[in-house]
C-alpha positions in Angstrom: -115.6 -95.4 67.8 -113.7 -94.5 64.7 -114.6 -91.1 65.4 -113.0 -91.2 68.8 -109.7 -92.2 67.3 -109.1 -90.0 64.6 -110.3 -86.8 67.6 -107.1 -87.9 69.6 -105.5 -87.9 65.9 -106.5 -84.3 65.8 -104.5 -84.3 69.4 -101.4 -85.4 68.7 -101.2 -82.6 65.5 -102.0 -80.1 68.5 -99.3 -81.2 70.7 -96.8 -80.9 68.3 -98.0 -77.0 67.7 -98.0 -76.8 71.5 -94.5 -77.5 72.0 -92.9 -75.4 69.5 -95.1 -72.6 70.4 -93.5 -73.4 73.6 -90.0 -72.3 72.9 -90.6 -68.8 71.7 -93.0 -68.0 73.7 -91.0 -67.8 77.1 -88.7 -65.4 76.1 -90.0 -62.4 77.9 -90.5 -64.6 80.8 -91.0 -68.6 81.6 -87.3 -69.7 79.8 -85.9 -67.2 78.5 -82.4 -66.8 79.5 -81.9 -62.8 80.4 -78.8 -64.2 82.1 -75.8 -64.3 80.2 -72.4 -62.9 82.5 -72.4 -63.0 86.0 -71.1 -59.2 85.9 -74.5 -58.4 84.7 -76.5 -61.2 87.2 -75.5 -59.7 89.9 -77.3 -56.0 89.3 -80.4 -58.4 88.5 -79.5 -57.8 84.7 -79.5 -53.6 85.0 -76.7 -53.0 83.0 -77.9 -51.4 79.5 -76.3 -48.3 81.1 -72.8 -49.5 81.9 -72.2 -52.8 79.0 -68.3 -52.5 80.4 -67.7 -55.6 80.3 -67.3 -58.6 77.4 -70.9 -59.3 77.8 -71.9 -56.3 76.3 -72.4 -58.1 72.9 -75.7 -59.2 74.5 -76.5 -55.9 76.9 -76.5 -53.5 74.4 -73.8 -53.7 72.1 -72.8 -50.1 71.9 -70.4 -51.0 75.2 -68.0 -52.2 73.0 -67.6 -49.1 71.7 -65.8 -48.1 75.1 -63.8 -51.5 75.3 -60.1 -50.3 74.1 -58.5 -53.7 75.5 -58.3 -56.8 74.1 -60.7 -59.7 75.8 -61.8 -63.0 76.6 -64.6 -64.4 79.2 -66.5 -67.3 79.1 -69.0 -68.5 82.1 -72.0 -70.5 82.7 -75.2 -69.9 84.3 -75.9 -73.4 86.8 -80.5 -73.2 86.6 -81.9 -75.4 89.0 -85.5 -75.5 90.8 -86.1 -76.3 93.8 -90.4 -76.0 94.0 -92.7 -77.3 91.0 -96.0 -78.3 92.2 -99.3 -78.7 90.7 -102.3 -79.5 92.1 -105.1 -80.7 90.1 -108.8 -79.0 89.9 -112.1 -80.1 88.2 -113.3 -81.5 85.7 -109.8 -82.8 85.2 -107.3 -84.1 86.7 -110.1 -83.5 89.7 -109.2 -81.6 92.8 -107.0 -83.1 95.0 -104.6 -84.8 92.7 -101.1 -83.3 93.0 -97.6 -83.9 90.9 -94.4 -82.5 90.9 -91.9 -81.8 87.9 -88.6 -83.9 87.3 -85.8 -81.6 89.2 -84.6 -78.9 86.3 -80.8 -79.0 86.4 -79.0 -76.8 83.5 -75.9 -75.4 83.1 -76.5 -72.9 79.5 -73.0 -71.3 78.5 -71.8 -67.9 77.1 -68.1 -66.9 75.6 -67.0 -63.8 74.7 -64.1 -61.8 72.4 -63.6 -58.8 72.4 -60.3 -57.4 69.6 -60.3 -53.2 69.4 -59.4 -52.7 65.3 -58.8 -49.0 65.7 -59.1 -46.4 68.0 -62.9 -46.1 68.0 -63.7 -49.6 66.6 -64.1 -52.7 68.5 -65.2 -56.0 67.2 -66.7 -58.7 69.8 -68.1 -62.5 69.2 -70.6 -63.3 71.7 -72.1 -67.3 71.6 -74.4 -67.5 74.5 -78.0 -70.0 74.7 -80.9 -67.5 75.4 -82.6 -70.6 75.3 -82.5 -74.2 76.9 -85.0 -74.8 79.7 -87.0 -78.3 79.9 -90.2 -78.8 81.5 -90.0 -82.9 82.6 -93.2 -85.0 84.8 -93.4 -88.6 85.2 -94.2 -91.3 83.4 -98.3 -91.4 85.0 -98.5 -88.0 85.7 -101.8 -87.5 84.5 -100.8 -84.4 82.3 -99.0 -86.4 80.1 -101.6 -86.6 77.8 -100.6 -82.9 76.9 -97.0 -82.9 77.8 -94.1 -85.5 79.0 -91.0 -84.0 78.0 -90.4 -81.0 76.5 -87.5 -79.0 75.8 -85.7 -76.1 73.3 -82.2 -75.1 73.1 -81.0 -72.8 70.9 -77.5 -71.0 71.0 -76.9 -67.6 69.1 -73.6 -66.4 67.7 -73.7 -63.1 67.6 -70.9 -60.8 66.1 -70.7 -57.0 67.0 -69.3 -53.5 66.1 -68.9 -51.0 68.5 -68.1 -47.5 67.1 -67.0 -44.4 69.5 -69.0 -41.5 68.2 -67.7 -39.2 70.7 -65.5 -39.4 73.8 -68.5 -39.8 75.6 -71.2 -41.3 73.2 -71.0 -44.8 71.2 -73.6 -47.0 68.3 -72.7 -50.7 68.6 -74.9 -53.4 66.0 -74.7 -57.1 64.8 -76.0 -59.5 63.3 -77.6 -62.8 65.4 -77.6 -66.1 63.8 -79.6 -68.5 66.1 -79.3 -72.0 65.8 -82.4 -74.0 67.4 -83.5 -77.7 68.2 -86.7 -79.0 70.1 -87.6 -82.8 71.9 -91.2 -83.8 72.6 -92.2 -86.6 74.3 -96.1 -86.9 74.9 -98.2 -89.8 75.1 -101.5 -90.1 73.3 -104.8 -91.1 74.8 -107.7 -93.2 73.5 -111.6 -93.7 74.6 -111.6 -98.0 74.6 -114.9 -99.2 74.5 -113.9 -102.4 76.0 -112.6 -101.4 78.8 -114.7 -98.4 79.1 -111.7 -95.8 80.0 -109.6 -93.9 78.3 -106.6 -95.7 78.1 -102.8 -95.3 77.0 -102.1 -96.1 73.6 -98.7 -94.5 72.4 -95.9 -91.7 72.7 -95.0 -89.4 70.4 -91.5 -88.3 70.4 -89.6 -85.8 68.3 -86.2 -86.7 69.8 -84.2 -83.7 69.5 -85.1 -83.9 65.5 -86.3 -80.1 64.8 -82.9 -78.3 64.3 -82.6 -75.1 62.2 -81.7 -71.4 61.8 -83.0 -67.9 61.9 -81.2 -64.9 61.4 -81.6 -61.2 62.8 -79.8 -58.1 64.0 -79.2 -55.9 67.1 -78.7 -53.0 67.7 -77.0 -49.8 70.9 -76.6 -46.6 72.2 -74.9 -45.4 75.2 -74.4 -42.0 76.3 -72.1 -41.3 79.0 -72.9 -37.7 79.8 -70.8 -37.2 82.5 -69.0 -39.2 85.2 -72.0 -39.5 87.4 -74.7 -40.6 85.1 -75.2 -42.6 81.4 -77.9 -44.3 79.9 -78.0 -46.6 77.6 -80.6 -48.4 75.2 -80.6 -51.9 73.3 -82.6 -53.4 70.9 -82.6 -57.4 69.5 -84.5 -58.0 66.2 -87.2 -60.5 65.9 -85.8 -63.9 64.2 -87.9 -66.2 62.3 -86.6 -69.9 62.6 -88.3 -72.3 59.6 -88.5 -75.9 61.5 -88.2 -79.2 59.4 -87.9 -82.3 60.8 -89.2 -85.8 61.4 -92.0 -87.1 64.3 -92.3 -91.2 65.8 -95.7 -92.6 67.4 -94.6 -95.5 69.3 -98.1 -97.7 70.5 -98.5 -98.6 74.2 -100.5 -102.1 74.3 -103.5 -102.7 76.0 -103.8 -105.6 76.2 -107.7 -105.5 74.6 -108.4 -105.9 71.1 -109.1 -102.1 71.0 -105.0 -102.3 70.0 -105.7 -103.5 66.8 -108.4 -100.7 66.0 -105.9 -98.0 67.3 -102.9 -99.7 64.8 -105.4 -98.9 61.8 -105.7 -95.2 62.7 -102.8 -94.1 63.9 -99.4 -94.1 62.0 -97.2 -96.1 64.4 -94.0 -96.9 64.0 -93.9 -94.7 61.0 -91.0 -91.8 60.9 -93.2 -88.8 59.2 -92.0 -85.1 58.2 -93.1 -82.1 60.3 -93.0 -78.4 59.2 -93.5 -75.1 61.2 -92.2 -71.8 61.3 -91.8 -69.4 64.9 -91.3 -65.8 65.1 -89.1 -65.3 68.0 -90.1 -62.0 69.3 -87.9 -58.5 69.4 -86.7 -56.9 72.8 -86.0 -53.7 73.7 -83.5 -52.3 77.0 -83.8 -49.0 78.0 -81.7 -47.7 81.3 -80.1 -45.6 83.7 -77.2 -45.4 85.8 -76.4 -42.7 88.5 -73.2 -42.9 90.3 -73.9 -42.5 94.1 -70.4 -41.6 95.3 -66.8 -42.7 94.4 -67.5 -46.4 95.0 -71.1 -47.1 94.3 -73.6 -47.2 91.0 -76.7 -47.8 91.1 -78.6 -48.6 87.8 -82.2 -48.8 86.7 -83.6 -50.4 83.3 -87.0 -51.5 81.8 -87.2 -54.8 79.0 -90.2 -54.6 76.5 -90.4 -58.1 74.6 -92.8 -57.6 72.1 -95.1 -60.7 72.1 -98.5 -59.6 71.2 -98.0 -60.8 67.8 -97.2 -64.3 69.2 -101.6 -65.1 68.3 -101.0 -68.7 67.3 -99.2 -71.2 65.6 -99.5 -73.6 62.9 -98.6 -77.1 62.0 -98.0 -79.1 58.7 -97.6 -82.5 58.2 -96.2 -82.5 54.4 -96.4 -86.5 54.2 -100.6 -86.5 55.5 -99.5 -88.9 58.1 -101.9 -86.7 60.5 -103.6 -83.4 59.7 -102.3 -80.2 59.3 -103.6 -77.6 62.6 -102.8 -74.9 64.3 -103.3 -73.7 67.9 -104.2 -69.9 69.2 -101.6 -68.8 72.2 -102.7 -64.7 71.8 -99.7 -64.0 74.5 -99.4 -60.0 75.5 -96.3 -57.6 74.8 -94.4 -58.5 78.6 -92.1 -56.0 80.3 -89.8 -56.9 82.9 -88.2 -54.0 85.4 -84.5 -54.5 86.8 -82.8 -52.3 89.4 -79.0 -52.6 90.4 -76.9 -51.6 92.6 -72.8 -51.9 93.3 -70.3 -51.4 95.5 -66.5 -51.5 95.3 -64.8 -53.0 98.4 -61.2 -52.6 97.0 -60.8 -51.2 93.7 -60.4 -54.4 91.9 -63.4 -55.6 94.3 -66.9 -55.3 94.0 -70.1 -56.0 95.4 -73.6 -56.3 93.9 -77.0 -57.2 94.3 -80.3 -56.5 92.5 -84.1 -57.4 92.8 -85.4 -57.9 89.6 -90.0 -58.5 88.6 -90.5 -59.7 85.3 -93.8 -60.2 83.9 -95.0 -62.9 81.8 -96.5 -62.9 78.5 -99.1 -66.2 78.7 -102.9 -65.5 79.3 -104.0 -67.7 81.3 -105.8 -69.9 78.6 -102.4 -70.7 77.9 -101.4 -72.0 80.7 -100.3 -76.0 80.8 -97.6 -78.6 81.7 -96.3 -77.9 79.1 -94.9 -74.3 80.1 -97.0 -73.2 83.4 -95.6 -69.6 83.2 -95.9 -66.9 85.5 -94.7 -63.2 86.8 -91.9 -63.9 89.3 -89.3 -62.1 91.2 -85.8 -62.5 91.2 -83.4 -61.6 93.5 -79.8 -61.2 93.1 -76.2 -60.9 94.8 -72.8 -61.2 93.0 -68.7 -60.3 93.9 -66.4 -59.3 91.1 -62.1 -59.5 90.9 -60.2 -58.2 88.8 -56.6 -59.8 88.4 -53.4 -58.9 86.8 -54.2 -61.3 84.0 -57.3 -63.4 85.3 -60.6 -62.1 86.5 -64.2 -63.7 88.3 -67.7 -62.8 88.8 -70.1 -64.7 90.8 -74.3 -64.2 91.0 -76.9 -66.3 92.6 -80.4 -65.4 91.8 -83.5 -66.7 93.9 -86.8 -66.5 91.6 -90.1 -67.0 93.5 -93.1 -67.9 91.0 -96.7 -66.4 91.3 -98.9 -69.4 91.5 -100.4 -69.2 88.6 -103.7 -70.9 87.8 -105.7 -72.3 84.9 -109.5 -72.7 84.9 -111.2 -71.8 81.4 -109.9 -71.9 78.0 -109.9 -69.5 74.7 -113.6 -69.5 73.2 -112.8 -71.7 70.3 -110.8 -74.2 72.1 -113.2 -75.5 74.3 -111.8 -79.2 74.1 -108.7 -78.5 75.4 -108.3 -79.2 79.6 -106.6 -79.6 82.3 -107.2 -77.1 84.8 -105.2 -76.6 88.1 -102.3 -74.1 89.7 -98.9 -74.3 89.7 -96.5 -72.9 92.3 -92.4 -72.4 91.0 -88.8 -71.7 92.5 -85.7 -71.6 91.0 -82.0 -71.1 91.9 -79.5 -69.2 89.4 -75.9 -69.6 90.0 -73.1 -67.4 87.7 -70.1 -68.0 87.3 -67.9 -65.7 84.9 -63.9 -66.2 83.8 -62.1 -63.2 82.2 -58.5 -63.7 80.7 
C-alpha cells in the first residue's frame, strides 16, 4: 500500500512539470497570442511586409525605419471561448463521459511608443503579452488529477531601433525582456484500500509563486521594392526563463483511516521550493505585400516556430520533499499561414479581412486537460479610422479548432492515461487607440 501512495507522490512531481511545459509549448499555436495590434489582427496577422504602425515592434522592427513621426498606441485583445468540450474514451475517463471547460475571458494588453531620433533612425518601445491564457475545469472534473487550473502569463518589454538604410530598405533590431509567472491547481488521487476506490486526497497549488524573467532579441528587414510590392522578414530569438518558486499540498479528508496513511507520506501543509527552466522557442516570419490598386493591398505571410527542440522538461525539488523528475513532450516545429486584404474606403478609413491556418506543435501523446491543443482556422474582419489627433483600429477574429483526440501514450510513459477528444471555438476582439 505504501508503494501505491508513493506512486502518487511521483505524480505530484510530474504534474508540476506538465504545468510548466504547457506555457511555452503553445507559442506556435495553442495559447500563444499573435494578436498584438488591431490593424494587423484585422488582416489575420499578415503584417510582416507592411509593419506601418507602432505594432511593428512586435511584427517586424524594420517597420520602425519608415516611421518618422512620434506615435503612441495602446489597446487590448479580448479573448473568449465559445465552445470547449471534452468527450471521454476508454479506459479512462470512459466512453460517454462529457465535460466542458470554464469559459475563458481574458484581456491581454499591448502598448507602443515610437520616437524618431534622427532622419534615418527611429526608436520604439513595446510592452505586450505574448502569453496569458488559462485552462480551467470544475472541481468534479474527472481529469482534475491531471489539471484543474493551469495559467501562464508573460509580459514582454521590447525596446527596438529602426534604421532606414536607403529610401526603400530598412533594418530593425531590439532586445526583449520577458517576465513570466505560472499558476497551477491539481488534485491528487490515491488508492484507498479501506474503500477499494481512488480517492481525492489532496490539492497541489502553485499560487502564482513562480515569477521569473528571461532575455532575448529581435531582428527585422523590410524592403519596399516599389509602390506596389514589398517584402519583409522578422526573427525573434529563443528565450530561456529559469523558474524558482514554492508549492504547497493541502489535504482533502476522506473520512477514513486512510487519511492518516497519506499524512505520513505526502508533505501536506508544507511550503517547499520548486525549480525548472523553460526554453521559449525562436520564431521567424516572412511576408510579401502586393498593391492590387490605388486603394487595396494583399499580403501573405508564413510564420515558423522552432519547437522541435522541446523534447522534455525537468523539474527539481531542491529540498527533497518530492522526487525530481522529467516529462516527455517531443514537440514538432510549427508553421502558420496568413493572408490579409485591406481596402481604403476613404482617405482616412480602411476595411481589412483575413484568414489564418495555424498548425499545432503538440503530438497526440501530449494532449491533455492541461493543454488540449489542435490545428485551427481563423477568419478576421477589421476597420480603422485615422483622425487628425486620434486614430483607432478594431478587429474581430473567429477561431475554429480542429477536433483533437488522444488514444495513445508515449512508449516510455504508459501510465499517463486520460483519453478522449476535445473541441474548441473562440472569439477575439481587438482594439488599439493611437495618439
